[in-house]
VOPAGU-2260 file (C-alpha; in pm, 1 decimal, decimal comma):
REM VOPAGU-2260
SITE   aa  ch    i         X         Y         Z
SITE  UNK   A    0   12947,6     862,5   -9383,2
SITE  UNK   A    1   12861,5     688,8   -9049,3
SITE  UNK   A    2   13103,4     431,6   -8917,2
SITE  UNK   A    3   13063,6     107,4   -9126,6
SITE  UNK   A    4   13216,6    -211,0   -9243,3
SITE  UNK   A    5   13351,2    -203,4   -9589,1
SITE  UNK   A    6   13351,8    -548,4   -9745,2
SITE  UNK   A    7   13592,7    -592,0  -10045,0
SITE  UNK   A    8   13379,9    -684,6  -10349,6
SITE  UNK   A    9   13494,5   -1036,3  -10460,5
SITE  UNK   A   10   13620,9    -894,3  -10795,8
SITE  UNK   A   11   13863,9    -666,5  -10608,7
SITE  UNK   A   12   14205,9    -805,4  -10693,8
SITE  UNK   A   13   14452,7    -535,5  -10566,0
SITE  UNK   A   14   14643,8    -784,2  -10335,6
SITE  UNK   A   15   14629,6    -542,4  -10034,5
SITE  UNK   A   16   14255,9    -537,7   -9969,5
SITE  UNK   A   17   14148,3    -861,0  -10139,6
SITE  UNK   A   18   13873,4   -1032,8   -9933,1
SITE  UNK   A   19   13909,3    -784,8   -9643,3
SITE  UNK   A   20   13656,1    -641,9   -9404,8
SITE  UNK   A   21   13758,1    -295,2   -9296,7
SITE  UNK   A   22   13586,4    -106,3   -9004,3
SITE  UNK   A   23   13579,0     259,3   -9132,3
SITE  UNK   A   24   13519,1     508,6   -8849,9
SITE  UNK   A   25   13581,4     826,6   -9052,0
SITE  UNK   A   26   13510,8     903,1   -9412,3
SITE  UNK   A   27   13460,6    1266,6   -9517,3
SITE  UNK   A   28   13598,1    1525,4   -9762,2
SITE  UNK   A   29   13951,9    1481,1   -9615,8
SITE  UNK   A   30   13967,3    1121,8   -9671,2
SITE  UNK   A   31   13893,6     805,7   -9480,2
SITE  UNK   A   32   14042,9     583,2   -9211,2
SITE  UNK   A   33   13970,8     235,5   -9106,3
SITE  UNK   A   34   14132,0     -90,2   -8983,9
SITE  UNK   A   35   14121,2    -438,7   -9135,7
SITE  UNK   A   36   13949,8    -677,2   -8897,3
SITE  UNK   A   37   13989,6   -1019,4   -9065,8
SITE  UNK   A   38   14361,6   -1061,3   -9136,7
SITE  UNK   A   39   14530,9   -1228,6   -8842,1
SITE  UNK   A   40   14910,1   -1230,5   -8843,5
SITE  UNK   A   41   15142,1   -1479,0   -8657,6
SITE  UNK   A   42   15183,4   -1303,8   -8335,1
SITE  UNK   A   43   14992,5   -1323,6   -8008,4
SITE  UNK   A   44   14887,6   -1028,5   -7807,2
SITE  UNK   A   45   15059,8   -1153,3   -7494,9
SITE  UNK   A   46   15392,1   -1177,7   -7675,9
SITE  UNK   A   47   15395,3    -807,8   -7781,3
SITE  UNK   A   48   15217,9    -608,5   -7519,0
SITE  UNK   A   49   15380,7    -493,9   -7196,8
SITE  UNK   A   50   15129,0    -410,0   -6921,6
SITE  UNK   A   51   15344,4    -429,3   -6603,1
SITE  UNK   A   52   15374,6    -675,4   -6333,8
SITE  UNK   A   53   15061,9    -825,2   -6167,1
SITE  UNK   A   54   14837,6    -790,7   -6461,8
SITE  UNK   A   55   14664,5   -1103,6   -6557,6
SITE  UNK   A   56   14703,3   -1165,1   -6916,4
SITE  UNK   A   57   14535,7   -1518,1   -6917,9
SITE  UNK   A   58   14217,1   -1398,4   -7090,5
SITE  UNK   A   59   14435,8   -1294,6   -7384,6
SITE  UNK   A   60   14650,1   -1610,3   -7409,1
SITE  UNK   A   61   14499,8   -1704,0   -7747,8
SITE  UNK   A   62   14434,4   -1359,6   -7879,2
SITE  UNK   A   63   14614,9   -1299,3   -8215,7
SITE  UNK   A   64   14715,7    -969,0   -8349,5
SITE  UNK   A   65   14563,5    -853,1   -8680,0
SITE  UNK   A   66   14706,0    -675,7   -8988,1
SITE  UNK   A   67   14508,4    -341,8   -8977,5
SITE  UNK   A   68   14629,0    -203,5   -9304,9
SITE  UNK   A   69   14938,5     -71,2   -9491,6
SITE  UNK   A   70   14970,7     265,7   -9306,5
SITE  UNK   A   71   15195,5     296,3   -9002,7
SITE  UNK   A   72   15241,3     -89,8   -8973,6
SITE  UNK   A   73   15457,4     -56,7   -8660,8
SITE  UNK   A   74   15187,8     107,1   -8461,0
SITE  UNK   A   75   14879,1     -39,0   -8313,2
SITE  UNK   A   76   14509,1      27,0   -8362,0
SITE  UNK   A   77   14274,7    -133,8   -8113,4
SITE  UNK   A   78   13904,5    -223,0   -8180,9
SITE  UNK   A   79   13735,2    -285,9   -7846,5
SITE  UNK   A   80   13395,6    -319,5   -7670,1
SITE  UNK   A   81   13554,1    -149,0   -7373,0
SITE  UNK   A   82   13539,6     211,2   -7271,8
SITE  UNK   A   83   13744,4     463,2   -7457,2
SITE  UNK   A   84   13750,0     819,8   -7353,7
SITE  UNK   A   85   13696,1    1090,3   -7622,1
SITE  UNK   A   86   14051,4    1209,5   -7589,0
SITE  UNK   A   87   14182,6     854,4   -7643,7
SITE  UNK   A   88   14000,6     759,0   -7957,0
SITE  UNK   A   89   13656,2     715,4   -8121,5
SITE  UNK   A   90   13333,0     575,0   -7973,6
SITE  UNK   A   91   13134,2     415,8   -8242,6
SITE  UNK   A   92   12780,3     269,1   -8273,2
SITE  UNK   A   93   12704,4    -100,2   -8176,5
SITE  UNK   A   94   12923,5     -74,7   -7857,0
SITE  UNK   A   95   13249,8     -54,2   -8049,3
SITE  UNK   A   96   13536,6     189,2   -7997,5
SITE  UNK   A   97   13876,7     256,1   -8164,1
SITE  UNK   A   98   14197,3     366,3   -7986,0
SITE  UNK   A   99   14548,6     411,7   -8076,3
SITE  UNK   A  100   14655,4     497,7   -7720,9
SITE  UNK   A  101   14897,6     267,5   -7540,0
SITE  UNK   A  102   14753,9     386,9   -7204,2
SITE  UNK   A  103   14405,5     293,8   -7313,8
SITE  UNK   A  104   14521,8     -44,4   -7433,9
SITE  UNK   A  105   14676,4    -123,3   -7090,4
SITE  UNK   A  106   14363,7      -2,0   -6915,3
SITE  UNK   A  107   14138,9    -220,5   -7142,0
SITE  UNK   A  108   14351,1    -514,5   -7085,2
SITE  UNK   A  109   14368,6    -470,8   -6711,0
SITE  UNK   A  110   13980,7    -437,5   -6720,4
SITE  UNK   A  111   13945,7    -756,3   -6926,7
SITE  UNK   A  112   13785,9    -581,9   -7214,9
SITE  UNK   A  113   13729,3    -757,5   -7545,5
SITE  UNK   A  114   13976,7    -618,1   -7792,4
SITE  UNK   A  115   14144,5    -677,5   -8132,0
SITE  UNK   A  116   14496,5    -533,1   -8163,6
SITE  UNK   A  117   14601,3    -461,6   -8524,8
SITE  UNK   A  118   14926,9    -340,0   -8662,1
SITE  UNK   A  119   14870,7     -55,4   -8889,5
SITE  UNK   A  120   14564,7      86,3   -9042,4
SITE  UNK   A  121   14392,7     167,6   -9376,0
SITE  UNK   A  122   14383,8     524,1   -9506,1
SITE  UNK   A  123   14251,1     684,8   -9821,6
SITE  UNK   A  124   14317,9    1041,4   -9945,8
SITE  UNK   A  125   14034,5    1285,9  -10040,3
SITE  UNK   A  126   13811,5    1120,2  -10284,2
SITE  UNK   A  127   14016,3     802,2  -10314,8
SITE  UNK   A  128   13768,9     573,2  -10133,0
SITE  UNK   A  129   13476,4     738,4  -10306,4
SITE  UNK   A  130   13625,4     643,3  -10646,8
SITE  UNK   A  131   13692,0     286,5  -10536,7
SITE  UNK   A  132   13324,0     263,8  -10417,3
SITE  UNK   A  133   13188,0     410,1  -10741,5
SITE  UNK   A  134   13400,7     148,3  -10933,8
SITE  UNK   A  135   13233,6    -133,6  -10737,8
SITE  UNK   A  136   13531,9    -219,1  -10525,9
SITE  UNK   A  137   13350,0    -210,0  -10193,1
SITE  UNK   A  138   13015,9    -311,1  -10038,1
SITE  UNK   A  139   12874,7    -160,9   -9709,8
SITE  UNK   A  140   12772,9    -370,5   -9409,2
SITE  UNK   A  141   12632,5    -252,5   -9079,3
SITE  UNK   A  142   12863,6    -250,7   -8777,8
SITE  UNK   A  143   12828,4    -553,4   -8557,1
SITE  UNK   A  144   13045,6    -625,1   -8262,8
SITE  UNK   A  145   12981,1   -1001,4   -8301,4
SITE  UNK   A  146   13156,0    -999,8   -8637,8
SITE  UNK   A  147   13474,8    -884,2   -8469,1
SITE  UNK   A  148   13443,8   -1060,3   -8133,3
SITE  UNK   A  149   13241,9   -1368,9   -8195,6
SITE  UNK   A  150   13340,7   -1474,7   -8544,2
SITE  UNK   A  151   13675,0   -1631,2   -8620,0
SITE  UNK   A  152   13897,6   -1408,1   -8833,3
SITE  UNK   A  153   13905,0   -1657,2   -9120,7
SITE  UNK   A  154   13517,6   -1656,5   -9130,7
SITE  UNK   A  155   13461,5   -1272,2   -9105,3
SITE  UNK   A  156   13469,9   -1195,3   -9475,8
SITE  UNK   A  157   13202,4   -1460,0   -9553,3
SITE  UNK   A  158   12994,0   -1360,9   -9248,3
SITE  UNK   A  159   13001,1    -995,9   -9360,7
SITE  UNK   A  160   12877,8   -1092,7   -9707,0
SITE  UNK   A  161   12611,5   -1314,8   -9554,4
SITE  UNK   A  162   12497,4   -1028,7   -9346,7
SITE  UNK   A  163   12406,4    -864,9   -9674,7
SITE  UNK   A  164   12241,4   -1174,3   -9805,2
SITE  UNK   A  165   12514,4   -1241,0  -10041,5
SITE  UNK   A  166   12783,2   -1497,8  -10101,2
SITE  UNK   A  167   13098,7   -1495,4  -10320,4
SITE  UNK   A  168   12964,4   -1712,9  -10605,6
SITE  UNK   A  169   12640,8   -1502,0  -10643,5
SITE  UNK   A  170   12866,9   -1196,8  -10681,3
SITE  UNK   A  171   13099,7   -1349,9  -10934,2
SITE  UNK   A  172   12829,3   -1490,7  -11167,8
SITE  UNK   A  173   12887,8   -1373,9  -11524,0
SITE  UNK   A  174   12620,3   -1164,7  -11690,4
SITE  UNK   A  175   12322,9   -1361,0  -11839,5
SITE  UNK   A  176   12426,0   -1246,2  -12197,6
SITE  UNK   A  177   12791,6   -1359,2  -12156,0
């Protein structure tokens, strides 16, 4: 599967991924990996990142950190529109890239690149995500950098649904014969 946004179907009620938007950059026979892009946590980027003296962090003063998923929650995953080398991460369509490299994060900050730092990531074992998709747990939306960098985190879920021509009430309607 090509990189995509997975949008949790409104009926998904697992607590972990309820109403999430997950940027999935790898999904194959070995499993899938992605990062939740719409769950801010109560920490700011400037309070947790050390970039060394002389680096201007003012463009990131209001940048919050996101919860990226339940795997390795003490490590960072960065979604960016900046340059990421092949040996540092993954270059995706729509001008997006993913890195888990501290050196790349520092370089991106020093260059003023738009970025979202998330703690942790989402991972699925072989066939696990496929089963969740078959059961109707996820919808697919096209990658769109604006969803991550121009839409407030609290609006990303509804914006992702809207990009599909959907809204929550339309997906939660009972069948006509109910």
